[in-house]
N, C-alpha and C positions, 0 to 999 in steps of 0.2 A: 761675486757681488750678487745679492738677491734682487731679481728683476721681475716686475709684474708686466706681462706683455698683454696689452689690450687688443681687442678685435682680432683674435687669433683665428686663422683658417688652417686647414690641413697642411697647405704648402708652407705656411709660416713655421709651424711646428717641425715639419720635416727638415727644412733648410737651416733654421736656427739651431736645432738640436745637433745636426751634423756639424755645423761650423763651431759649435760650442765645445767640441771635443778638444780643441786646441786652447780653450780659455778657462773652462771649468766654472762658469758662472752658475748660480742657482736660479734657473729659469722657471717661472710659474706662468703657464699659458691660460689666459682668460678669454672666453668667447665674447663677452659684452664689450661694446665700444666704451671708451673713456668719456664721461661727461660728469656733471655735478652729482647725478644720482648714483653713478658707479664708482666715483672716486674713493669711497670708503674701502673698496676692495684692495686698494694699494696701501692700506694701513701697515706701517712697519717696513715697507719696501724703500730702500734708499734710491732705487732707480725704477722708472717706468718706461716702457717702450710703446710707442704709438705710431699710427699710420695716418693717412691723409684725411680721413673723415672723423677721427677722434677730435673731441672738443677740448682744447687746452686753453681756455680763457682765464681771466683773472680769478673768477670764483673757484674754478677747478684747481688752479695753481695754489691758491690760498689754502684750500683743503689739503692738497698734497703736501705743502710745506709744513702744515700743522701736524701731519702724520709722519713726518720724517723723510720725505722724498727730497733728494738733493740734485737729481739728474733726470731730465726728460730726453730720451733717446728716440729721435725720429727715424723710422726705417724707410725713409723717402727723402726726396730732394726738397720738396716744397715745405714751407713753414708758415704759410698764411693762416693756419688754424691755431697758431700759438701766440698768446699775448706776450711778446718778448720783453716789453717794458715791465710788466708785472713779474715775470720770471726773474729779471735782473734785480728788481726791488726786493724780492723774497729770497734772493741768494740761490736760485735754482739754475743750474747750468743747462743749456739746450744744445744738443748736437744733432747732426743730420747726416745723410748719405748724399753728398753733392753730386756724385757720379757713380753709377754702377755699371750699366751697359747702355750707353746712349744709342748703340746700334739697335737694341730691342725696340725702343720707341720710334726711332727713325724708320726702321723697316716696316713697323706696323702702320705708320703714317702713310707711307707709299702704298701699302696694301689696301688701306681704306680708300685712298684716292682712286686707285685702279678699280677696286670693286664697285665704287660709286659711279665712276665715269663710264665704265663698261657694263654697268648694270648686272654685275655678277650675282648680287644678292637676289635680284628678281628672277634671273635665269635659273638659279639653283632651286628656288621655290617652285617654279613652273615644272622643271624636269621631275621633281618628286611627285608631281601629279600627272606624269606622262604627257605633258604639254611641251612639245618641241618647236612650237611656232616662234619665229624671230621677230614678229611685229612688236614694236615698242621697245626693242632692245638695242637700238642704234646708239652707239657711243661716239666718242671723239678721241683722236690721237692726242697724246701729250706733246709729241714732238712739235716744236715751233710755237707753242703757246706761251703766253706770259704768265709766269707763276711767281707769286710773292711769298716770301718767308719773313714773318715778323718774329725776331729773336733768333740770333745766329750764334748761340752758345754751342755746346757740344752736340746736342740733338739737332737744333736748327741748321747748323753747318753741314751735318751729314745729309739732311733732307735737301738743302740747297745744292750740295755737290751731286747728289743722285739725280735731281731734276735737270741740272745743267749738263753734266757729263754723261749720265746714263740715258736720259730721254731727249736731250737736245732742246730743252726749254730756254726761253729768255727768262732769266731769273732776276727778280728785284728783291732786295733785302732791306730790312730796317732794324737798326739796333743802335744803342748809344755808343758801342764800340765796334768799329769795322774790322772784319777779319781779312788781313792782307792776302791770305791764300785764296779766299773766295773771290776777291777783287781780281787776282791774277788769272783766274779761270773764266772771267767775264761776267761775274755777278755784279750788278749795279746797286749801290746803296742809295736809297732815297728816303725822304721823310715818310712816316706812316700814312699820312693823309694822301700823299701822291701815290704810294704803293696801292692803297685801297681803291684809288680811282683808275689805275692803269692795269692792274692784274686781272686775269681771267680766273685764276686759282689763287687762293690765299690759305697758307698753312700757318697755324699759330704755335709758337714755341717760346713765349716769353713768360716770366713769372707773373703772378697776380700781385699787383701793387695798386695803390690808389690811382696812379697814373694810367695803368693798363686795364683797370676794371671797366668792362663794357666798351672795350676798344672797338668792338663791332656793335654799333648801336644804330638807331634809326637814321641818324645823319650820315654815318658811314655807308650804310646800305643804300641810301638815296643817291649818294654820289658815286657809287660803284658802277662798274660796267654791267650791262644786262647779261644775265645768265651766270653771275659769279658763283664759283664753286668754293665752299669753305670747308676746311678740315681742321679740327681742333683735338689734339691729343695732349694739351698742356693743362689748362685750368678752366673749369666750366664757366666761371664768372667773367672770363674775357669776352663773352658774348651775352648780350641782352636777349634773353630767350623770347620775350614777347615781340621785340623788334624783328627777330629772326623769323618768327611765325608770320608776322605781317609781310615781310619780304618774300617769303615763300608763297603766300596767298596772292600777292601782287605779281607773281611770276618774275620778280626782279632777281631773285636768287635761283640759280639753276640746279643746285644740289648742295647737300650738307652731310658731312660725315663727322660724327662726334664720338669720342671715347670718354668724354667728360661732360658734365652737366652742372649748372650752377646750383641746383638743389639736389645734387646726387646723394648727399649724406643720408637721406631717408630711403634711398633706393638701392644704390650699388653695393655689391659684395654680398647680397642676401638673395635667397630664393623666395621670391614673392609670387610665384606662379599660381598659388591658391588664394592670393589676396586681391582686394580691390584697391587699385592705385588711385589715390585721391588728388594727385598732382595733375590738374587739368592741362597745364602747359606741356608737360612731358607727354601726356597721352595724345595731345593734339599733334605734337611733332611726329609721333609714330604713325599717324594717318597719312603722311605725305609719301608718295611713291619715290620721291627723289631725296629721301632722308635715310641715312644709315646710322644706327646707333649701336655701340658696343659698351659694355659695362666696366670701363676703366681697366682694360686688360693689356694696354700697350706695353707695359713694363714686364708682363708675365712670360718670361723665358727662363730656362734653366740657368743660363749664364747670369742673367740679371738677379735672380733670386739668390744665387751663390754670392754674388758681389754685395748685395744688400745685407745678407746675413753676416758676412765676414767684416764689413765696414762697421755695421751696427755694434757687433760684439767687441770689435777692436776699439771703438769709441768708448764703450763702457769700461773696458780694461784700462784704457788710458786715464779715464777719470778716476778709477779706483786707485791707480798707481800715482796719481798726482802729477801726471805729465801734462805739458801744454796741449790743449785740445785743438788739433788742426782743423777739425770739422765743426767747431762751435758756431753758434748763431747768436748774435747780439743785437740789441735795439738799433745800432747804427746801420744794420742791413735793411731796415725798413725805411723806404723813401716816402 
C-alpha cells in the first residue's frame, strides 16, 4: 500500500523501514507535518501516517478524502488531534497504536520525578562548570510520601506499582475503572478532586478529553497541598499553563516536570536553537529553577519504536486486506 508518512525524523525512517521488510508497503517519508497547507503532498496516497502534532482536522480530512486517502494511521496512542466525526463522515478509517512499550513512558516518568526531586538537572549543570557545592541541592525521599496517579491504564498502572512497591509511597489513584491488582497492593482509588487535595506528588497518565482538559487548573492548584510536585508525560493540555505559572510564582507548587506542553506543536521535535521562541508562557516556565522540561521523549526507546513501527504497518496491512481493524478509532471513543 502507498503510504505518505508525515513529520518524518531519522528514527521514523529507520524503524519503519526495518519493520516494512515483513510487509512490503510503498513508504514515502515526508519531513513536513501534516496540516492544511501540506495535505496536497498526500495526493494519490490511499494511506497517510501521522504523529501527535500533525493536524488532522475536518479541513485536512476533506482535502485528503478528495485526493483519494482512505486511511489515517496514527503512529501513537493519542488521537485528540484527529476530527473523528469528520473522518467517519468522509469514509476515512483511523487506526492507532494503543500500546507499544508502556514501560518506556512509565520509566521516563519515574526518571523525571527523581531528577526533579533530587535536583539532578541542576547538579549536572553545576558540575560542568566545576562547581561541586551542595548548597541548594537538598532533595526529599520518595519513601513514605503520598503520590497520586491520575489514569491507571497500562502506563499509569506501572507508575503506581513502581511508586508503591519500589519506593514505598502511599499511592492514591483516580480512574473511571479501578485496577484490582493495584487495589490488592494497597493503592487507594479516590475522586480526582480528593487526590489533588491529598497528594504531595501527582503524575498524569489520562487521555485528553473535554473532561480532562486543564484538570490541573487554578482551582485545583489552590486546593492542593503546599509544595505539590507535578509530573506530566501524557498530554500537555491536561495542565493550564498560565495557572501553573501562577502557582509556581506563589510558591504553592514545589516542582514541575513536563515532557509535554499544551502548545508544543510549534516547538517540540524541531531544532530551534537558532530561533527566537515567541511563546512567552513556555519561556517563562524555563526560568524557574524547580521546573524540568523535556521535548516529548518519554516514548523514545528502541523497544517502543520497534513496537510502534510493527503495529502501524500491521494496521495498514490489515486495512489493505480488508480485515477487521482491531486498533481502529471511531467517534464513539470521544467522550
